[in-house]
BALOBA-1460 file (C-alpha; in Angstrom, 3 decimals):
// residues 396
<rec num="1" residu="m" x="26.598" y="88.255" z="35.685"/>
<rec num="2" residu="n" x="29.409" y="88.287" z="38.184"/>
<rec num="3" residu="q" x="32.325" y="86.059" z="36.855"/>
<rec num="4" residu="s" x="33.736" y="85.775" z="40.057"/>
<rec num="5" residu="v" x="32.757" y="84.053" z="43.277"/>
<rec num="6" residu="l" x="34.565" y="83.384" z="46.593"/>
<rec num="7" residu="i" x="33.316" y="80.630" z="48.447"/>
<rec num="8" residu="k" x="34.672" y="81.447" z="52.745"/>
<rec num="9" residu="n" x="35.746" y="78.504" z="55.449"/>
<rec num="10" residu="g" x="34.014" y="75.145" z="53.700"/>
<rec num="11" residu="y" x="35.171" y="71.905" z="54.152"/>
<rec num="12" residu="i" x="36.161" y="70.844" z="50.609"/>
<rec num="13" residu="f" x="35.856" y="67.286" z="49.690"/>
<rec num="14" residu="p" x="37.762" y="65.030" z="49.183"/>
<rec num="15" residu="s" x="40.364" y="66.534" z="51.324"/>
<rec num="16" residu="d" x="37.974" y="67.933" z="54.046"/>
<rec num="17" residu="i" x="40.379" y="70.570" z="54.433"/>
<rec num="18" residu="k" x="38.748" y="74.126" z="55.503"/>
<rec num="19" residu="a" x="39.959" y="76.506" z="53.509"/>
<rec num="20" residu="d" x="38.413" y="79.299" z="50.432"/>
<rec num="21" residu="m" x="37.815" y="79.074" z="47.463"/>
<rec num="22" residu="l" x="37.880" y="81.515" z="44.760"/>
<rec num="23" residu="i" x="35.803" y="80.627" z="41.313"/>
<rec num="24" residu="r" x="37.190" y="82.895" z="38.296"/>
<rec num="25" residu="n" x="35.015" y="82.275" z="34.525"/>
<rec num="26" residu="g" x="33.721" y="79.261" z="35.511"/>
<rec num="27" residu="v" x="36.929" y="77.612" z="36.400"/>
<rec num="28" residu="i" x="38.276" y="76.795" z="39.738"/>
<rec num="29" residu="d" x="41.385" y="79.928" z="40.556"/>
<rec num="30" residu="s" x="42.802" y="78.452" z="43.380"/>
<rec num="31" residu="v" x="41.682" y="77.290" z="46.423"/>
<rec num="32" residu="a" x="43.788" y="78.131" z="49.676"/>
<rec num="33" residu="q" x="43.136" y="78.736" z="53.556"/>
<rec num="34" residu="t" x="41.844" y="82.269" z="53.262"/>
<rec num="35" residu="i" x="41.772" y="84.421" z="50.327"/>
<rec num="36" residu="d" x="40.698" y="87.830" z="50.943"/>
<rec num="37" residu="a" x="37.150" y="88.540" z="49.518"/>
<rec num="38" residu="a" x="38.384" y="93.025" z="49.509"/>
<rec num="39" residu="q" x="40.935" y="91.938" z="46.160"/>
<rec num="40" residu="t" x="38.291" y="89.723" z="44.140"/>
<rec num="41" residu="q" x="35.245" y="91.754" z="44.012"/>
<rec num="42" residu="a" x="34.057" y="88.384" z="44.215"/>
<rec num="43" residu="e" x="30.683" y="87.947" z="45.399"/>
<rec num="44" residu="v" x="30.515" y="86.044" z="48.263"/>
<rec num="45" residu="i" x="29.186" y="81.999" z="49.652"/>
<rec num="46" residu="d" x="29.918" y="82.182" z="53.908"/>
<rec num="47" residu="a" x="30.494" y="78.277" z="53.908"/>
<rec num="48" residu="t" x="31.128" y="78.094" z="57.296"/>
<rec num="49" residu="d" x="29.774" y="75.016" z="58.845"/>
<rec num="50" residu="c" x="29.417" y="73.817" z="54.899"/>
<rec num="51" residu="i" x="30.541" y="71.041" z="53.063"/>
<rec num="52" residu="v" x="31.869" y="71.779" z="49.230"/>
<rec num="53" residu="i" x="32.013" y="69.087" z="47.093"/>
<rec num="54" residu="p" x="31.838" y="68.379" z="43.046"/>
<rec num="55" residu="g" x="28.563" y="68.338" z="41.012"/>
<rec num="56" residu="l" x="26.675" y="65.341" z="41.653"/>
<rec num="57" residu="v" x="26.422" y="62.846" z="38.464"/>
<rec num="58" residu="e" x="23.801" y="60.956" z="37.669"/>
<rec num="59" residu="a" x="25.024" y="58.277" z="36.123"/>
<rec num="60" residu="h" x="21.772" y="55.818" z="35.059"/>
<rec num="61" residu="c" x="18.164" y="57.775" z="34.476"/>
<rec num="62" residu="h" x="15.335" y="57.638" z="32.384"/>
<rec num="63" residu="l" x="13.742" y="61.431" z="31.444"/>
<rec num="64" residu="d" x="11.530" y="59.673" z="28.401"/>
<rec num="65" residu="k" x="9.842" y="57.827" z="30.910"/>
<rec num="66" residu="t" x="8.843" y="59.900" z="33.942"/>
<rec num="67" residu="l" x="5.808" y="61.183" z="34.711"/>
<rec num="68" residu="w" x="7.513" y="63.736" z="37.202"/>
<rec num="69" residu="s" x="4.853" y="66.721" z="38.037"/>
<rec num="70" residu="g" x="1.712" y="64.551" z="35.568"/>
<rec num="71" residu="p" x="-0.556" y="61.889" z="37.180"/>
<rec num="72" residu="w" x="-0.384" y="60.111" z="39.465"/>
<rec num="73" residu="l" x="-0.500" y="56.485" z="39.097"/>
<rec num="74" residu="a" x="-2.709" y="54.181" z="42.066"/>
<rec num="75" residu="e" x="-0.755" y="50.477" z="40.240"/>
<rec num="76" residu="r" x="1.891" y="50.268" z="39.054"/>
<rec num="77" residu="s" x="1.770" y="46.537" z="39.103"/>
<rec num="78" residu="a" x="4.557" y="45.109" z="36.056"/>
<rec num="79" residu="s" x="7.634" y="42.623" z="38.108"/>
<rec num="80" residu="t" x="9.262" y="40.942" z="35.133"/>
<rec num="81" residu="i" x="11.159" y="42.644" z="32.907"/>
<rec num="82" residu="a" x="9.075" y="41.370" z="30.152"/>
<rec num="83" residu="e" x="5.265" y="43.004" z="31.766"/>
<rec num="84" residu="r" x="7.562" y="46.763" z="32.269"/>
<rec num="85" residu="i" x="8.462" y="46.691" z="28.421"/>
<rec num="86" residu="a" x="5.139" y="46.006" z="27.811"/>
<rec num="87" residu="l" x="3.696" y="48.487" z="29.579"/>
<rec num="88" residu="k" x="4.936" y="50.935" z="26.676"/>
<rec num="89" residu="a" x="1.321" y="50.202" z="25.229"/>
<rec num="90" residu="k" x="0.643" y="52.440" z="27.817"/>
<rec num="91" residu="n" x="2.946" y="55.574" z="26.416"/>
<rec num="92" residu="a" x="0.187" y="56.461" z="23.771"/>
<rec num="93" residu="e" x="-2.760" y="57.662" z="26.863"/>
<rec num="94" residu="y" x="-0.104" y="59.182" z="29.053"/>
<rec num="95" residu="g" x="1.312" y="61.455" z="27.276"/>
<rec num="96" residu="l" x="5.115" y="59.733" z="26.978"/>
<rec num="97" residu="p" x="7.662" y="61.247" z="26.370"/>
<rec num="98" residu="s" x="6.772" y="63.718" z="27.780"/>
<rec num="99" residu="a" x="8.281" y="67.238" z="27.304"/>
<rec num="100" residu="t" x="6.602" y="68.854" z="30.688"/>
<rec num="101" residu="y" x="7.721" y="65.927" z="32.055"/>
<rec num="102" residu="a" x="10.859" y="65.625" z="31.375"/>
<rec num="103" residu="d" x="11.888" y="69.280" z="31.570"/>
<rec num="104" residu="t" x="9.629" y="69.504" z="34.558"/>
<rec num="105" residu="l" x="12.205" y="66.405" z="36.133"/>
<rec num="106" residu="l" x="15.487" y="68.175" z="34.830"/>
<rec num="107" residu="r" x="15.656" y="70.674" z="36.807"/>
<rec num="108" residu="h" x="14.572" y="69.480" z="39.937"/>
<rec num="109" residu="m" x="17.529" y="67.548" z="39.890"/>
<rec num="110" residu="v" x="19.430" y="70.377" z="39.276"/>
<rec num="111" residu="s" x="18.171" y="71.445" z="42.719"/>
<rec num="112" residu="l" x="19.735" y="69.333" z="44.906"/>
<rec num="113" residu="g" x="23.044" y="69.961" z="42.962"/>
<rec num="114" residu="t" x="23.230" y="67.548" z="39.758"/>
<rec num="115" residu="s" x="25.174" y="68.515" z="37.295"/>
<rec num="116" residu="h" x="25.393" y="65.846" z="35.169"/>
<rec num="117" residu="v" x="23.253" y="63.215" z="33.210"/>
<rec num="118" residu="r" x="23.799" y="60.226" z="31.434"/>
<rec num="119" residu="t" x="19.439" y="59.456" z="30.338"/>
<rec num="120" residu="h" x="18.221" y="56.451" z="28.214"/>
<rec num="121" residu="t" x="16.036" y="57.217" z="25.930"/>
<rec num="122" residu="d" x="13.941" y="54.824" z="23.788"/>
<rec num="123" residu="v" x="15.067" y="53.885" z="20.613"/>
<rec num="124" residu="d" x="12.785" y="51.452" z="18.341"/>
<rec num="125" residu="p" x="10.347" y="51.118" z="15.668"/>
<rec num="126" residu="e" x="7.010" y="52.288" z="17.446"/>
<rec num="127" residu="i" x="9.188" y="55.466" z="18.663"/>
<rec num="128" residu="g" x="10.987" y="55.576" z="16.273"/>
<rec num="129" residu="l" x="14.177" y="59.114" z="17.162"/>
<rec num="130" residu="r" x="11.371" y="61.300" z="18.601"/>
<rec num="131" residu="g" x="12.672" y="60.226" z="21.983"/>
<rec num="132" residu="i" x="15.924" y="61.671" z="21.473"/>
<rec num="133" residu="e" x="14.971" y="64.227" z="19.796"/>
<rec num="134" residu="l" x="12.720" y="65.520" z="22.860"/>
<rec num="135" residu="i" x="15.497" y="64.860" z="25.102"/>
<rec num="136" residu="q" x="17.665" y="66.642" z="22.779"/>
<rec num="137" residu="n" x="15.759" y="70.071" z="22.806"/>
<rec num="138" residu="i" x="15.555" y="69.874" z="26.421"/>
<rec num="139" residu="a" x="18.700" y="69.453" z="26.975"/>
<rec num="140" residu="g" x="19.371" y="72.419" z="25.195"/>
<rec num="141" residu="s" x="17.175" y="74.595" z="26.917"/>
<rec num="142" residu="a" x="18.834" y="73.453" z="30.117"/>
<rec num="143" residu="a" x="22.481" y="73.518" z="28.654"/>
<rec num="144" residu="g" x="23.618" y="76.740" z="31.636"/>
<rec num="145" residu="l" x="22.156" y="74.261" z="34.235"/>
<rec num="146" residu="v" x="23.262" y="70.742" z="33.752"/>
<rec num="147" residu="s" x="24.736" y="68.401" z="31.046"/>
<rec num="148" residu="v" x="23.013" y="65.579" z="29.982"/>
<rec num="149" residu="e" x="24.018" y="63.034" z="27.393"/>
<rec num="150" residu="q" x="21.484" y="60.550" z="26.147"/>
<rec num="151" residu="v" x="22.305" y="56.702" z="25.822"/>
<rec num="152" residu="a" x="20.473" y="55.401" z="22.462"/>
<rec num="153" residu="f" x="18.434" y="52.240" z="24.385"/>
<rec num="154" residu="p" x="16.812" y="50.000" z="22.490"/>
<rec num="155" residu="q" x="14.250" y="48.739" z="25.648"/>
<rec num="156" residu="s" x="12.850" y="46.614" z="23.154"/>
<rec num="157" residu="g" x="15.257" y="44.082" z="22.201"/>
<rec num="158" residu="v" x="17.441" y="44.134" z="19.067"/>
<rec num="159" residu="v" x="16.903" y="40.951" z="17.101"/>
<rec num="160" residu="k" x="13.122" y="40.698" z="19.292"/>
<rec num="161" residu="a" x="12.532" y="44.517" z="16.602"/>
<rec num="162" residu="p" x="12.995" y="44.774" z="13.616"/>
<rec num="163" residu="g" x="14.489" y="47.904" z="12.523"/>
<rec num="164" residu="t" x="15.372" y="49.289" z="15.473"/>
<rec num="165" residu="y" x="19.485" y="47.981" z="14.474"/>
<rec num="166" residu="e" x="18.754" y="50.780" z="11.410"/>
<rec num="167" residu="l" x="17.936" y="53.270" z="13.682"/>
<rec num="168" residu="l" x="20.462" y="52.945" z="16.018"/>
<rec num="169" residu="r" x="23.180" y="53.335" z="13.489"/>
<rec num="170" residu="k" x="21.255" y="56.856" z="13.293"/>
<rec num="171" residu="a" x="21.140" y="57.854" z="16.773"/>
<rec num="172" residu="a" x="24.733" y="57.704" z="17.210"/>
<rec num="173" residu="r" x="25.377" y="60.195" z="15.067"/>
<rec num="174" residu="m" x="22.918" y="62.525" z="16.542"/>
<rec num="175" residu="e" x="23.973" y="65.684" z="18.754"/>
<rec num="176" residu="g" x="23.826" y="65.080" z="21.967"/>
<rec num="177" residu="v" x="23.560" y="61.115" z="21.396"/>
<rec num="178" residu="v" x="27.217" y="59.486" z="23.536"/>
<rec num="179" residu="a" x="26.416" y="55.799" z="23.381"/>
<rec num="180" residu="i" x="24.304" y="53.261" z="21.907"/>
<rec num="181" residu="g" x="22.767" y="50.783" z="25.119"/>
<rec num="182" residu="g" x="21.988" y="46.899" z="24.811"/>
<rec num="183" residu="v" x="19.269" y="45.451" z="27.620"/>
<rec num="184" residu="d" x="19.595" y="41.375" z="28.438"/>
<rec num="185" residu="p" x="21.523" y="40.242" z="25.331"/>
<rec num="186" residu="a" x="20.451" y="36.336" z="26.759"/>
<rec num="187" residu="g" x="17.403" y="37.042" z="28.594"/>
<rec num="188" residu="y" x="15.221" y="39.316" z="26.805"/>
<rec num="189" residu="d" x="16.893" y="39.934" z="22.998"/>
<rec num="190" residu="g" x="17.398" y="35.794" z="23.341"/>
<rec num="191" residu="d" x="20.447" y="36.797" z="20.579"/>
<rec num="192" residu="p" x="23.340" y="37.186" z="22.778"/>
<rec num="193" residu="h" x="25.835" y="37.497" z="19.593"/>
<rec num="194" residu="g" x="23.173" y="38.788" z="17.291"/>
<rec num="195" residu="q" x="22.519" y="41.758" z="20.106"/>
<rec num="196" residu="l" x="26.465" y="42.562" z="21.087"/>
<rec num="197" residu="r" x="27.788" y="41.491" z="17.598"/>
<rec num="198" residu="a" x="24.788" y="44.389" z="16.150"/>
<rec num="199" residu="i" x="25.867" y="47.068" z="19.296"/>
<rec num="200" residu="f" x="29.470" y="46.932" z="19.132"/>
<rec num="201" residu="e" x="29.449" y="47.612" z="15.520"/>
<rec num="202" residu="i" x="27.093" y="50.420" z="15.897"/>
<rec num="203" residu="a" x="29.517" y="52.159" z="18.250"/>
<rec num="204" residu="d" x="33.122" y="51.585" z="16.539"/>
<rec num="205" residu="e" x="31.609" y="52.915" z="13.360"/>
<rec num="206" residu="a" x="30.605" y="55.921" z="15.059"/>
<rec num="207" residu="g" x="32.586" y="56.470" z="16.583"/>
<rec num="208" residu="c" x="30.362" y="56.273" z="20.642"/>
<rec num="209" residu="k" x="29.983" y="54.236" z="23.789"/>
<rec num="210" residu="i" x="28.302" y="51.340" z="25.064"/>
<rec num="211" residu="d" x="26.154" y="51.257" z="28.123"/>
<rec num="212" residu="i" x="24.685" y="47.647" z="28.341"/>
<rec num="213" residu="h" x="21.482" y="47.206" z="30.321"/>
<rec num="214" residu="l" x="22.242" y="43.596" z="31.733"/>
<rec num="215" residu="h" x="19.940" y="42.045" z="34.786"/>
<rec num="216" residu="d" x="20.536" y="38.430" z="33.788"/>
<rec num="217" residu="p" x="21.869" y="36.998" z="37.143"/>
<rec num="218" residu="g" x="23.901" y="34.432" z="38.670"/>
<rec num="219" residu="t" x="25.568" y="32.022" z="35.766"/>
<rec num="220" residu="l" x="23.523" y="33.569" z="32.404"/>
<rec num="221" residu="g" x="24.352" y="36.613" z="33.529"/>
<rec num="222" residu="a" x="28.159" y="36.055" z="34.869"/>
<rec num="223" residu="w" x="28.666" y="34.222" z="30.791"/>
<rec num="224" residu="e" x="26.975" y="37.697" z="28.991"/>
<rec num="225" residu="l" x="29.277" y="39.639" z="31.326"/>
<rec num="226" residu="e" x="32.615" y="38.164" z="30.293"/>
<rec num="227" residu="l" x="30.689" y="37.791" z="26.440"/>
<rec num="228" residu="i" x="30.951" y="41.427" z="26.867"/>
<rec num="229" residu="a" x="34.575" y="41.594" z="27.623"/>
<rec num="230" residu="q" x="35.231" y="39.580" z="24.501"/>
<rec num="231" residu="y" x="33.164" y="42.042" z="22.243"/>
<rec num="232" residu="t" x="34.937" y="45.092" z="23.855"/>
<rec num="233" residu="k" x="39.111" y="43.431" z="23.694"/>
<rec num="234" residu="a" x="38.039" y="42.266" z="20.052"/>
<rec num="235" residu="l" x="37.337" y="45.750" z="18.676"/>
<rec num="236" residu="g" x="39.728" y="47.596" z="20.933"/>
<rec num="237" residu="m" x="37.162" y="49.154" z="22.872"/>
<rec num="238" residu="q" x="38.553" y="49.779" z="27.029"/>
<rec num="239" residu="n" x="36.977" y="52.783" z="28.366"/>
<rec num="240" residu="r" x="34.239" y="52.624" z="25.884"/>
<rec num="241" residu="v" x="31.730" y="50.687" z="27.771"/>
<rec num="242" residu="a" x="29.941" y="50.090" z="30.828"/>
<rec num="243" residu="v" x="27.375" y="48.100" z="31.844"/>
<rec num="244" residu="s" x="24.374" y="48.346" z="33.977"/>
<rec num="245" residu="h" x="22.823" y="46.760" z="36.785"/>
<rec num="246" residu="a" x="25.043" y="43.633" z="36.086"/>
<rec num="247" residu="f" x="23.021" y="41.667" z="39.409"/>
<rec num="248" residu="a" x="25.425" y="38.974" z="37.908"/>
<rec num="249" residu="l" x="28.121" y="40.599" z="39.983"/>
<rec num="250" residu="s" x="25.963" y="40.154" z="43.081"/>
<rec num="251" residu="t" x="24.675" y="36.588" z="42.724"/>
<rec num="252" residu="v" x="27.903" y="33.760" z="41.668"/>
<rec num="253" residu="e" x="29.843" y="32.024" z="43.641"/>
<rec num="254" residu="p" x="33.270" y="34.001" z="45.577"/>
<rec num="255" residu="a" x="36.055" y="32.677" z="42.912"/>
<rec num="256" residu="m" x="33.222" y="33.495" z="40.045"/>
<rec num="257" residu="q" x="32.434" y="36.897" z="41.267"/>
<rec num="258" residu="q" x="36.479" y="37.654" z="41.678"/>
<rec num="259" residu="r" x="37.353" y="36.024" z="38.054"/>
<rec num="260" residu="l" x="34.695" y="38.777" z="36.461"/>
<rec num="261" residu="i" x="35.946" y="41.571" z="38.304"/>
<rec num="262" residu="e" x="39.472" y="41.445" z="37.387"/>
<rec num="263" residu="t" x="38.126" y="40.734" z="33.566"/>
<rec num="264" residu="l" x="36.201" y="44.371" z="33.828"/>
<rec num="265" residu="a" x="38.764" y="45.887" z="35.652"/>
<rec num="266" residu="e" x="41.848" y="44.650" z="32.854"/>
<rec num="267" residu="h" x="39.124" y="45.772" z="29.915"/>
<rec num="268" residu="k" x="38.483" y="48.727" z="31.690"/>
<rec num="269" residu="i" x="34.553" y="48.004" z="31.935"/>
<rec num="270" residu="s" x="32.657" y="50.933" z="34.168"/>
<rec num="271" residu="i" x="29.593" y="49.624" z="36.149"/>
<rec num="272" residu="i" x="26.858" y="51.738" z="37.208"/>
<rec num="273" residu="t" x="24.154" y="50.461" z="40.394"/>
<rec num="274" residu="a" x="20.676" y="51.679" z="40.530"/>
<rec num="275" residu="l" x="20.604" y="50.304" z="44.281"/>
<rec num="276" residu="p" x="17.410" y="48.053" z="43.343"/>
<rec num="277" residu="y" x="15.533" y="47.046" z="46.521"/>
<rec num="278" residu="d" x="15.052" y="43.376" z="44.767"/>
<rec num="279" residu="r" x="18.522" y="42.393" z="44.469"/>
<rec num="280" residu="p" x="22.044" y="41.804" z="45.981"/>
<rec num="281" residu="l" x="23.791" y="45.506" z="46.676"/>
<rec num="282" residu="l" x="27.231" y="44.925" z="43.896"/>
<rec num="283" residu="p" x="30.439" y="44.269" z="45.711"/>
<rec num="284" residu="t" x="31.081" y="48.395" z="45.621"/>
<rec num="285" residu="n" x="34.118" y="47.442" z="48.231"/>
<rec num="286" residu="m" x="35.765" y="44.838" z="45.911"/>
<rec num="287" residu="l" x="34.720" y="46.890" z="42.291"/>
<rec num="288" residu="r" x="36.900" y="50.162" z="43.761"/>
<rec num="289" residu="e" x="39.908" y="48.404" z="45.142"/>
<rec num="290" residu="a" x="40.038" y="46.384" z="41.775"/>
<rec num="291" residu="g" x="39.857" y="49.866" z="39.435"/>
<rec num="292" residu="v" x="36.343" y="49.280" z="38.021"/>
<rec num="293" residu="a" x="34.816" y="52.964" z="37.716"/>
<rec num="294" residu="l" x="31.192" y="53.252" z="39.770"/>
<rec num="295" residu="g" x="28.397" y="55.057" z="39.661"/>
<rec num="296" residu="m" x="25.520" y="54.755" z="39.952"/>
<rec num="297" residu="g" x="21.725" y="56.607" z="39.307"/>
<rec num="298" residu="n" x="18.247" y="56.987" z="40.330"/>
<rec num="299" residu="d" x="16.772" y="54.866" z="37.081"/>
<rec num="300" residu="n" x="12.875" y="54.906" z="36.882"/>
<rec num="301" residu="i" x="11.722" y="58.114" z="38.459"/>
<rec num="302" residu="d" x="8.343" y="57.892" z="38.960"/>
<rec num="303" residu="d" x="6.871" y="56.604" z="35.754"/>
<rec num="304" residu="l" x="5.483" y="53.543" z="34.804"/>
<rec num="305" residu="w" x="7.872" y="50.911" z="35.864"/>
<rec num="306" residu="s" x="8.404" y="53.252" z="39.214"/>
<rec num="307" residu="a" x="6.404" y="55.260" z="41.569"/>
<rec num="308" residu="f" x="9.334" y="55.857" z="43.299"/>
<rec num="309" residu="g" x="12.660" y="57.549" z="43.362"/>
<rec num="310" residu="t" x="12.754" y="61.678" z="43.571"/>
<rec num="311" residu="g" x="15.892" y="62.808" z="40.743"/>
<rec num="312" residu="d" x="18.227" y="63.312" z="44.345"/>
<rec num="313" residu="m" x="22.131" y="62.298" z="44.233"/>
<rec num="314" residu="l" x="22.498" y="62.184" z="47.954"/>
<rec num="315" residu="e" x="19.421" y="59.798" z="48.382"/>
<rec num="316" residu="r" x="20.406" y="57.568" z="46.293"/>
<rec num="317" residu="a" x="24.027" y="57.900" z="47.917"/>
<rec num="318" residu="w" x="21.903" y="57.369" z="51.924"/>
<rec num="319" residu="l" x="20.707" y="54.602" z="49.914"/>
<rec num="320" residu="l" x="23.639" y="52.473" z="49.556"/>
<rec num="321" residu="a" x="25.764" y="53.517" z="52.599"/>
<rec num="322" residu="y" x="22.228" y="52.525" z="54.141"/>
<rec num="323" residu="r" x="21.975" y="49.061" z="52.391"/>
<rec num="324" residu="s" x="25.864" y="48.182" z="52.534"/>
<rec num="325" residu="e" x="25.048" y="49.468" z="56.443"/>
<rec num="326" residu="w" x="28.069" y="51.412" z="56.382"/>
<rec num="327" residu="r" x="28.135" y="53.099" z="59.669"/>
<rec num="328" residu="k" x="31.420" y="54.894" z="60.516"/>
<rec num="329" residu="d" x="32.567" y="58.313" z="58.257"/>
<rec num="330" residu="s" x="35.152" y="56.914" z="56.891"/>
<rec num="331" residu="l" x="32.609" y="54.679" z="54.850"/>
<rec num="332" residu="i" x="29.812" y="56.434" z="54.703"/>
<rec num="333" residu="r" x="32.166" y="59.060" z="52.747"/>
<rec num="334" residu="t" x="32.515" y="56.164" z="50.100"/>
<rec num="335" residu="a" x="28.811" y="56.275" z="49.347"/>
<rec num="336" residu="l" x="29.555" y="60.468" z="48.353"/>
<rec num="337" residu="d" x="32.671" y="59.490" z="46.513"/>
<rec num="338" residu="v" x="30.402" y="57.347" z="43.867"/>
<rec num="339" residu="a" x="27.436" y="59.983" z="43.176"/>
<rec num="340" residu="t" x="30.764" y="62.259" z="42.572"/>
<rec num="341" residu="q" x="33.997" y="61.047" z="41.185"/>
<rec num="342" residu="g" x="32.865" y="57.751" z="40.158"/>
<rec num="343" residu="g" x="30.108" y="58.860" z="38.021"/>
<rec num="344" residu="a" x="32.704" y="61.318" z="36.605"/>
<rec num="345" residu="s" x="35.330" y="58.428" z="35.878"/>
<rec num="346" residu="v" x="31.645" y="56.663" z="34.101"/>
<rec num="347" residu="l" x="30.827" y="58.785" z="31.750"/>
<rec num="348" residu="q" x="34.701" y="60.395" z="31.643"/>
<rec num="349" residu="l" x="33.626" y="64.023" z="32.394"/>
<rec num="350" residu="d" x="36.997" y="66.903" z="32.094"/>
<rec num="351" residu="r" x="38.557" y="68.443" z="34.869"/>
<rec num="352" residu="y" x="35.550" y="67.737" z="36.919"/>
<rec num="353" residu="g" x="36.567" y="67.997" z="40.649"/>
<rec num="354" residu="v" x="37.763" y="70.713" z="43.631"/>
<rec num="355" residu="l" x="41.448" y="71.041" z="41.903"/>
<rec num="356" residu="p" x="41.901" y="74.733" z="40.513"/>
<rec num="357" residu="g" x="41.766" y="74.381" z="36.423"/>
<rec num="358" residu="c" x="38.856" y="72.160" z="37.596"/>
<rec num="359" residu="k" x="35.497" y="73.495" z="36.255"/>
<rec num="360" residu="a" x="33.063" y="74.888" z="38.671"/>
<rec num="361" residu="d" x="30.140" y="72.836" z="39.255"/>
<rec num="362" residu="l" x="29.825" y="72.253" z="42.896"/>
<rec num="363" residu="v" x="27.148" y="71.908" z="46.026"/>
<rec num="364" residu="i" x="27.081" y="73.327" z="49.067"/>
<rec num="365" residu="a" x="25.154" y="72.536" z="52.046"/>
<rec num="366" residu="r" x="24.975" y="73.151" z="55.769"/>
<rec num="367" residu="a" x="27.138" y="69.718" z="56.501"/>
<rec num="368" residu="r" x="30.262" y="69.337" z="58.158"/>
<rec num="369" residu="t" x="31.713" y="65.823" z="57.105"/>
<rec num="370" residu="p" x="30.220" y="63.633" z="54.191"/>
<rec num="371" residu="g" x="29.020" y="61.102" z="56.583"/>
<rec num="372" residu="e" x="26.831" y="64.618" z="57.883"/>
<rec num="373" residu="l" x="26.013" y="65.418" z="54.287"/>
<rec num="374" residu="v" x="24.494" y="61.663" z="53.562"/>
<rec num="375" residu="v" x="22.642" y="60.713" z="56.622"/>
<rec num="376" residu="k" x="21.080" y="64.109" z="56.769"/>
<rec num="377" residu="r" x="20.430" y="65.054" z="53.130"/>
<rec num="378" residu="p" x="20.073" y="68.834" z="54.137"/>
<rec num="379" residu="r" x="17.730" y="70.387" z="51.895"/>
<rec num="380" residu="q" x="18.861" y="73.743" z="51.694"/>
<rec num="381" residu="r" x="21.885" y="73.573" z="48.541"/>
<rec num="382" residu="w" x="23.881" y="76.458" z="46.290"/>
<rec num="383" residu="v" x="25.117" y="74.857" z="43.784"/>
<rec num="384" residu="i" x="27.094" y="75.724" z="40.938"/>
<rec num="385" residu="k" x="26.918" y="75.554" z="37.014"/>
<rec num="386" residu="n" x="30.564" y="76.996" z="35.455"/>
<rec num="387" residu="g" x="30.827" y="78.801" z="37.855"/>
<rec num="388" residu="a" x="27.614" y="80.743" z="38.278"/>
<rec num="389" residu="v" x="25.633" y="80.679" z="41.718"/>
<rec num="390" residu="i" x="21.833" y="78.553" z="40.189"/>
<rec num="391" residu="h" x="20.541" y="77.713" z="42.996"/>
<rec num="392" residu="q" x="20.597" y="78.864" z="46.595"/>
<rec num="393" residu="p" x="19.157" y="78.647" z="49.885"/>
<rec num="394" residu="g" x="15.385" y="80.085" z="50.194"/>
<rec num="395" residu="s" x="15.269" y="79.683" z="45.864"/>
<rec num="396" residu="d" x="12.782" y="77.165" z="46.154"/>
């Protein structure tokens, strides 16, 4: 395998400067206006009229739930969280979790430029740790293509599902599990202190992170966010806690919204959005201006909960820009930043970016500006992981 790649004449995001980039042994060696190909003995990619971005970051998905490449379901009628959780009874009928479906989806995501994935894997007394082990194996087989980290996710609750606490403790020590999840401590589990005390205790004991699904809107969700901040402070877990969805941030009055954002920033709690069509947008610019790390993901991709989702993080960036009514490149580029650097900040990725010394996880696509890339989302893309070209135009 060629250990050197030279990218010629690309527009390097986020600087947007036209330059050459030399990659050696999996690392960005140099970025300069001109690098002589004859002196590098490198594989050359002509990136004329193309943009070069760091690998896309999928910060919230559910690989273990997907039916990707499997049977098409004509009706997926569950609308409430409780109804959706009840659909787990159909898991056996559809063979979930499926190694084939999850692996096919993951490799599809790789072909679209996703370099890093955080996936929430169900853990409960019914499924035990089978889903964690299945995704662990898939991640291992795709290790040269994408990095995968798991959140042990108590989809059925912690307090409401006796035995889940002990399973989460075991999961927290398994390879590839970086965080313990939670789900609506008040609205679903019915015991906010009970759930939060349990998951923070496990995370503190195992030295791992926390990533909580919080769908509860309005003042209830706001109170839960403040409670999460209190537990974060009490256990000194700043920079180790993320809240996914956090719909309360967009469904409370402005003064409370500002206070919540300041609290998140103070305790270094990250936010991850999936941009559901039926919920108000989170205050993207307010969060970023306050210094709150903001990432995003596809969430459910062709599964029992939803028929939608393609696994394309550029499409998710497009959705953020579209729903935000951003029309200028200067605004649309924010969506691309959330899909790259924002997600990297949430996942705390090491040496991420496009500067010399960064790991060479990159995407090259035919667009000259971030706005053009997000809006047009060209399907033909070069994907580089650990310095190796793993996908290129025409290889689909």
